[in-house]
LUMFIZA-838481 format. One record per residue (C-alpha): x, y, z. Coordinates in steps of 0.1 Angstrom, whole numbers, plus 5000, padded with zeros to 4 digits. Example, Ala and Ser with C-alpha at 12.3 -4.5 7.8 and 13.67 -1.06 7.14 Angstrom:
2
512349555078
513749895071
//
This chain:
124
360871465581
360871185607
360570835592
357570615599
359770365617
363170395632
365570105633
368170115662
371269905659
373769875687
377069765673
379169585699
382369385698
381369055680
377669125676
374869365668
371569415687
368669565666
365169665671
362369885656
361970165681
358670125699
358269765690
359769625722
361469325707
365069305697
367269065679
370968975684
373168895654
376568745659
379068915635
382668785630
383469105611
383369295644
386269125661
389269335651
391869395679
392369775672
388969885660
385469765657
385069685620
387469425609
385769305577
383369535558
381769265538
380969045568
379469355587
377369445556
376069085556
375169125593
373069425584
371369215557
370568955583
369069225605
366969345577
365469005570
364968925607
363269255616
360869185587
359069525586
357569455552
358669515516
357669875513
358269995549
361970025544
361370325521
360470515553
362770345577
365370555595
368370385608
370370485639
373670295641
375170315675
378870225678
378870145716
382470055723
385070335724
388670305714
391770515721
391870795696
388170735687
386870635653
388170785621
385870945595
386670645573
385470395599
382270585606
381670615568
382270235565
379570165591
377170405574
377770245540
377369885555
374070005571
372770075536
372069705535
369069795557
367870015528
366870305550
365570635539
368370795560
370970655584
372870815612
375970685630
376270765667
379470695686
379970595722
377870615753
375470365768
372770195748
369770415741
366170375752
363470445726
362970815735
366770885734
367170705701
364370905685
365871225699
369371135687
368071055652
366071375650
368971605662
371371465636
370771625603
//
């Protein structure tokens, strides 16, 4: 089942860019928890707070989050890649969005709306 709305969050070094796919507007949230020298997430609690800020700023309504899907895109790559624990950490931090389902995508260029929808749909 595809959610009514899809939230797409690009996670970059030091900040996140988020939008509702198809809405056209995006927000940028600075996040000090994304400034670790060896990996992307340096402080889980600060990153989770960043997702809470995104949830408030996107303001899709109190009941819409029940049908919100979330695609979390870890854009930067690191030697050796991300561990399963790091990916799980981002997925758990993204629960602050209160999505129906969340998916973590690693690497590559930022996605346009069609690519984000396709990536979310292909990841079960």
